[in-house]
N, CA, C and O atoms as a Tinker XYZ file with bonds, in Angstrom:
   192  protein
     1  N      3.648000    4.778000   -4.621000    73     2
     2  CA     2.698000    3.884000   -3.988000    64     1     3
     3  C      1.729000    4.713000   -3.154000    63     2     4     5
     4  O      2.114000    5.702000   -2.530000    81     3
     5  N      0.499000    4.306000   -3.153000    73     3     6
     6  CA    -0.519000    4.987000   -2.359000    64     5     7
     7  C     -0.520000    4.439000   -0.936000    63     6     8     9
     8  O      0.075000    3.398000   -0.656000    81     7
     9  N     -1.197000    5.155000   -0.045000    73     7    10
    10  CA    -1.318000    4.697000    1.342000    64     9    11
    11  C     -2.031000    3.345000    1.383000    63    10    12    13
    12  O     -1.619000    2.450000    2.122000    81    11
    13  N     -3.092000    3.192000    0.597000    73    11    14
    14  CA    -3.810000    1.916000    0.554000    64    13    15
    15  C     -2.896000    0.807000    0.035000    63    14    16    17
    16  O     -2.937000   -0.316000    0.538000    81    15
    17  N     -2.082000    1.112000   -0.954000    73    15    18
    18  CA    -1.143000    0.130000   -1.484000    64    17    19
    19  C     -0.106000   -0.281000   -0.456000    63    18    20    21
    20  O      0.256000   -1.453000   -0.357000    81    19
    21  N      0.367000    0.690000    0.309000    73    19    22
    22  CA     1.332000    0.413000    1.375000    64    21    23
    23  C      0.708000   -0.490000    2.430000    63    22    24    25
    24  O      1.313000   -1.477000    2.850000    81    23
    25  N     -0.520000   -0.144000    2.861000    73    23    26
    26  CA    -1.202000   -0.957000    3.867000    64    25    27
    27  C     -1.467000   -2.365000    3.348000    63    26    28    29
    28  O     -1.338000   -3.338000    4.091000    81    27
    29  N     -1.834000   -2.475000    2.086000    73    27    30
    30  CA    -2.086000   -3.780000    1.488000    64    29    31
    31  C     -0.816000   -4.629000    1.484000    63    30    32    33
    32  O     -0.861000   -5.819000    1.797000    81    31
    33  N      0.298000   -4.027000    1.133000    73    31    34
    34  CA     1.571000   -4.745000    1.133000    64    33    35
    35  C      1.934000   -5.194000    2.544000    63    34    36    37
    36  O      2.408000   -6.313000    2.735000    81    35
    37  N      1.714000   -4.327000    3.535000    73    35    38
    38  CA     1.974000   -4.706000    4.923000    64    37    39
    39  C      1.082000   -5.863000    5.344000    63    38    40    41
    40  O      1.552000   -6.833000    5.938000    81    39
    41  N     -0.200000   -5.760000    5.037000    73    39    42
    42  CA    -1.154000   -6.803000    5.414000    64    41    43
    43  C     -0.781000   -8.145000    4.786000    63    42    44    45
    44  O     -1.008000   -9.195000    5.386000    81    43
    45  N     -0.213000   -8.113000    3.587000    73    43    46
    46  CA     0.204000   -9.332000    2.892000    64    45    47
    47  C      1.542000   -9.862000    3.397000    63    46    48    49
    48  O      1.949000  -10.963000    3.027000    81    47
    49  N      2.232000   -9.088000    4.242000    73    47    50
    50  CA     3.508000   -9.525000    4.795000    64    49    51
    51  C      4.699000   -9.291000    3.890000    63    50    52    53
    52  O      5.762000   -9.880000    4.088000    81    51
    53  N      4.524000   -8.427000    2.889000    73    51    54
    54  CA     5.643000   -8.136000    1.987000    64    53    55
    55  C      6.748000   -7.391000    2.739000    63    54    56    57
    56  O      6.481000   -6.663000    3.695000    81    55
    57  N      7.974000   -7.583000    2.299000    73    55    58
    58  CA     9.115000   -6.947000    2.934000    64    57    59
    59  C      9.009000   -5.432000    2.835000    63    58    60    61
    60  O      8.679000   -4.889000    1.780000    81    59
    61  N      9.292000   -4.756000    3.943000    73    59    62
    62  CA     9.258000   -3.296000    3.959000    64    61    63
    63  C     10.519000   -2.760000    3.293000    63    62    64    65
    64  O     11.558000   -3.420000    3.278000    81    63
    65  N     10.412000   -1.564000    2.749000    73    63    66
    66  CA    11.537000   -0.948000    2.037000    64    65    67
    67  C     11.716000    0.500000    2.471000    63    66    68    69
    68  O     10.750000    1.189000    2.798000    81    67
    69  N     12.965000    0.948000    2.470000    73    67    70
    70  CA    13.284000    2.354000    2.693000    64    69    71
    71  C     12.991000    3.133000    1.419000    63    70    72    73
    72  O     12.694000    2.547000    0.378000    81    71
    73  N     13.076000    4.441000    1.505000    73    71    74
    74  CA    12.836000    5.277000    0.332000    64    73    75
    75  C     13.818000    4.991000   -0.800000    63    74    76    77
    76  O     13.488000    5.174000   -1.972000    81    75
    77  N     15.028000    4.539000   -0.452000    73    75    78
    78  CA    16.014000    4.232000   -1.488000    64    77    79
    79  C     15.835000    2.826000   -2.070000    63    78    80    81
    80  O     16.596000    2.415000   -2.946000    81    79
    81  N     14.829000    2.089000   -1.584000    73    79    82
    82  CA    14.539000    0.762000   -2.106000    64    81    83
    83  C     15.205000   -0.381000   -1.362000    63    82    84    85
    84  O     14.943000   -1.546000   -1.661000    81    83
    85  N     16.066000   -0.068000   -0.393000    73    83    86
    86  CA    16.726000   -1.134000    0.352000    64    85    87
    87  C     15.750000   -1.789000    1.333000    63    86    88    89
    88  O     14.868000   -1.131000    1.885000    81    87
    89  N     15.925000   -3.084000    1.535000    73    87    90
    90  CA    15.025000   -3.858000    2.396000    64    89    91
    91  C     15.227000   -3.510000    3.870000    63    90    92    93
    92  O     16.348000   -3.266000    4.315000    81    91
    93  N     14.122000   -3.491000    4.619000    73    91    94
    94  CA    14.198000   -3.223000    6.058000    64    93    95
    95  C     13.563000   -4.331000    6.885000    63    94    96    97
    96  O     13.459000   -4.200000    8.105000    81    95
    97  N     13.143000   -5.404000    6.260000    73    95    98
    98  CA    12.573000   -6.530000    6.989000    64    97    99
    99  C     11.079000   -6.675000    6.778000    63    98   100   101
   100  O     10.424000   -5.807000    6.200000    81    99
   101  N     10.560000   -7.785000    7.257000    73    99   102
   102  CA     9.131000   -8.058000    7.112000    64   101   103
   103  C      8.375000   -7.491000    8.312000    63   102   104   105
   104  O      8.928000   -7.411000    9.409000    81   103
   105  N      7.117000   -7.098000    8.113000    73   103   106
   106  CA     6.330000   -6.552000    9.213000    64   105   107
   107  C      5.944000   -7.642000   10.218000    63   106   108   109
   108  O      5.777000   -8.808000    9.860000    81   107
   109  N      5.808000   -7.236000   11.467000    73   107   110
   110  CA     5.381000   -8.173000   12.503000    64   109   111
   111  C      3.921000   -8.559000   12.286000    63   110   112   113
   112  O      3.194000   -7.894000   11.549000    81   111
   113  N      3.510000   -9.627000   12.929000    73   111   114
   114  CA     2.115000  -10.066000   12.830000    64   113   115
   115  C      1.182000   -8.978000   13.360000    63   114   116   117
   116  O      0.109000   -8.753000   12.799000    81   115
   117  N      1.581000   -8.308000   14.428000    73   115   118
   118  CA     0.765000   -7.222000   14.986000    64   117   119
   119  C      0.591000   -6.095000   13.974000    63   118   120   121
   120  O     -0.513000   -5.578000   13.802000    81   119
   121  N      1.670000   -5.716000   13.307000    73   119   122
   122  CA     1.595000   -4.633000   12.318000    64   121   123
   123  C      0.750000   -5.055000   11.120000    63   122   124   125
   124  O      0.019000   -4.239000   10.557000    81   123
   125  N      0.845000   -6.317000   10.729000    73   123   126
   126  CA     0.028000   -6.822000    9.621000    64   125   127
   127  C     -1.457000   -6.739000    9.969000    63   126   128   129
   128  O     -2.274000   -6.350000    9.135000    81   127
   129  N     -1.801000   -7.103000   11.198000    73   127   130
   130  CA    -3.197000   -7.052000   11.627000    64   129   131
   131  C     -3.707000   -5.612000   11.677000    63   130   132   133
   132  O     -4.839000   -5.339000   11.278000    81   131
   133  N     -2.869000   -4.687000   12.168000    73   131   134
   134  CA    -3.272000   -3.275000   12.195000    64   133   135
   135  C     -3.508000   -2.753000   10.784000    63   134   136   137
   136  O     -4.450000   -1.995000   10.553000    81   135
   137  N     -2.662000   -3.151000    9.843000    73   135   138
   138  CA    -2.820000   -2.720000    8.453000    64   137   139
   139  C     -4.135000   -3.245000    7.881000    63   138   140   141
   140  O     -4.833000   -2.528000    7.164000    81   139
   141  N     -4.472000   -4.491000    8.195000    73   139   142
   142  CA    -5.736000   -5.057000    7.719000    64   141   143
   143  C     -6.922000   -4.287000    8.293000    63   142   144   145
   144  O     -7.896000   -4.027000    7.588000    81   143
   145  N     -6.839000   -3.923000    9.569000    73   143   146
   146  CA    -7.904000   -3.148000   10.208000    64   145   147
   147  C     -8.041000   -1.781000    9.556000    63   146   148   149
   148  O     -9.154000   -1.330000    9.283000    81   147
   149  N     -6.919000   -1.120000    9.305000    73   147   150
   150  CA    -6.947000    0.199000    8.671000    64   149   151
   151  C     -7.525000    0.120000    7.261000    63   150   152   153
   152  O     -8.282000    1.000000    6.851000    81   151
   153  N     -7.173000   -0.923000    6.519000    73   151   154
   154  CA    -7.728000   -1.102000    5.175000    64   153   155
   155  C     -9.237000   -1.291000    5.238000    63   154   156   157
   156  O     -9.971000   -0.727000    4.427000    81   155
   157  N     -9.697000   -2.078000    6.193000    73   155   158
   158  CA   -11.129000   -2.288000    6.357000    64   157   159
   159  C    -11.856000   -0.994000    6.663000    63   158   160   161
   160  O    -12.945000   -0.751000    6.142000    81   159
   161  N    -11.258000   -0.157000    7.507000    73   159   162
   162  CA   -11.845000    1.138000    7.845000    64   161   163
   163  C    -11.904000    2.035000    6.617000    63   162   164   165
   164  O    -12.907000    2.707000    6.380000    81   163
   165  N    -10.825000    2.044000    5.835000    73   163   166
   166  CA   -10.795000    2.864000    4.622000    64   165   167
   167  C    -11.875000    2.424000    3.638000    63   166   168   169
   168  O    -12.563000    3.261000    3.053000    81   167
   169  N    -12.025000    1.125000    3.456000    73   167   170
   170  CA   -13.038000    0.607000    2.527000    64   169   171
   171  C    -14.441000    0.960000    2.999000    63   170   172   173
   172  O    -15.299000    1.308000    2.189000    81   171
   173  N    -14.678000    0.875000    4.298000    73   171   174
   174  CA   -15.998000    1.203000    4.843000    64   173   175
   175  C    -16.326000    2.672000    4.624000    63   174   176   177
   176  O    -17.475000    3.016000    4.346000    81   175
   177  N    -15.324000    3.542000    4.748000    73   175   178
   178  CA   -15.544000    4.975000    4.555000    64   177   179
   179  C    -15.851000    5.287000    3.092000    63   178   180   181
   180  O    -16.674000    6.154000    2.798000    81   179
   181  N    -15.200000    4.589000    2.192000    73   179   182
   182  CA   -15.402000    4.830000    0.762000    64   181   183
   183  C    -16.793000    4.380000    0.330000    63   182   184   185
   184  O    -17.433000    5.036000   -0.492000    81   183
   185  N    -17.257000    3.268000    0.882000    73   183   186
   186  CA   -18.554000    2.729000    0.477000    64   185   187
   187  C    -19.723000    3.348000    1.236000    63   186   188   189
   188  O    -20.880000    3.108000    0.892000    81   187
   189  N    -19.431000    4.139000    2.263000    73   187   190
   190  CA   -20.510000    4.761000    3.062000    64   189   191
   191  C    -21.120000    5.953000    2.353000    63   190   192
   192  O    -22.034000    6.586000    2.882000    81   191
């Protein structure tokens, strides 16, 4: 998975996973919002 893919999954509220694939819980609303902000920043940099 790419960093953008990871951030997208967080922003969507998908369950987080460890490297071995085991579930670690869903991200908090604060973490989801930060992921959305980071994705927006990444998109702005790519299109600039």
